[in-house]
N, C-alpha and C positions, 0 to 999 in steps of 0.2 A: 487801581493797578491794572495794567493792560493784560490781555490774554497771553501775549508773548512772555511777559515776566512770570505770570502764574505757571505757564507751561514749562518754562526753563527751571523754575523752582521745583516743580513736580518731577522733572527729569532728574534733577540732582538727588532728590529724595529717593527716587526709584533706583538709581544707581547705588546709592548707599544701602538700600534694602537688599539689592542683589549681592553686593559684596558681603554684607552681613550674613546672608543666607549661605554663601559659599564658606564663610568662616565657621558658622555655628551648626549647620545641618549635616547629616550623613552625606557622603559623596553623591549617591544617586539622587536623593531628594534635592540636594543643593544644585545639582546640574539642571534639573528640570524647573525648579523654582527660578533659577537664574535665567534660563531660556525664556520662561514666561514673562519675567520682569523686563527682559530685553524688548519684548513686544509692547509691554506697557510703556516703557521709555520711548519707544519709537512713535507711539501715538503723541506723546508730549512733544517730541521733536518735529513731527508734522505740524502740530499746532504752532510751534515757534516759527516754522517756515511759512505757514498759511493760516493765520489766526481766524480768518473769516470762513474757513472751510467748515462745513457741517460735520456733525459727529460721525455719521456713516461714511462720508468721504474721507475724513481723517483716518478712521479705522481701516478702511479699504487700502488707502495708501500705505499705512503703517504695516499692514499684513503683507502687502506686495513687496515692500522694501525688505522686511524680515526674510521672506522667502527668497528674494533675489540674493541677499547676502548668503543665505544657507546654500542655495544652488551654486553660487560662485565658488563655494568650497570644493566643488567637484573639479576645479581647476587649480593649478599651483599658485595662483595669485594671492589669495588670502593667507596661505601658509607663509609665503615669502614676506608679505606685509607684517604678519604677526611676529615673525622673527626679528623685525626691525625695532620694535618698541612694545612695551607692555600694554600701553593704551591701545595700540593697534590690534594687539591680541584680543583685548576685551571687545573691541568693535567688530572684528572680522572673524575671529575664531580660527580654527585650523582644519577641522575635519567635518565632512558632511555627515549628517545623521537624519534619516527620514523621520525619526521620532521627534526631532526638533521642529519639523514643519508643523506637526500637530500641536506641539507645546506652545507655539507662538499664539495660537488661537485664543486660549483663555487669558493670556496676558494682554493681548490687544483688546479683548472684551472688557477686561478690568480697566484699562486705560480709557476706553470709550465711556464706561459707566461713571468713572470719576469725572471725566470732562462734562458729562451730561448732568450729573446729580449733585456734585459738590456744592455746598453753600457758597454763594457768590462764585459759582463755578466758572470754568474756562469757557463754556458755551455762552454764558451770559455776558462775560467780559468781551468775548469775540463779537457778539451781536451789538453790544454797546459801542465797541470800537468802530464797527462798520457803519453805525448811524452818525458818528461824529465827523464833522468836516476835518480834513487833513490839510496841513500846510503845504504838502507836496502837490505838484501839478498832476 
């Protein structure tokens, strides 16, 4: 299985865990578990986009993207997008919180740890994919 497929599956599982946390945990805990898992999911999405990226590079990109989305909430754009569809609300949120910036860090660290240490992990699959010849020019 390729790194992209593993990462996509990991992203789906992470989203399910985040939605489950929102449904089962008290509101404050659910919010920050959800925010952290957003960071975890972002690592998986970076791997989907760039499966040959190293763990540190994927984590750095993921954290940067999380922070960019959060900082964008200081503008009216994400709130407008969030009003258009429930999926966009999950992706972009509506309100800025400085606490969220900190909450992304453990989530990204979790995503990087899973990528690095999982049996037949994403990092191994990405390295294998990088060594195999591709049909594309």
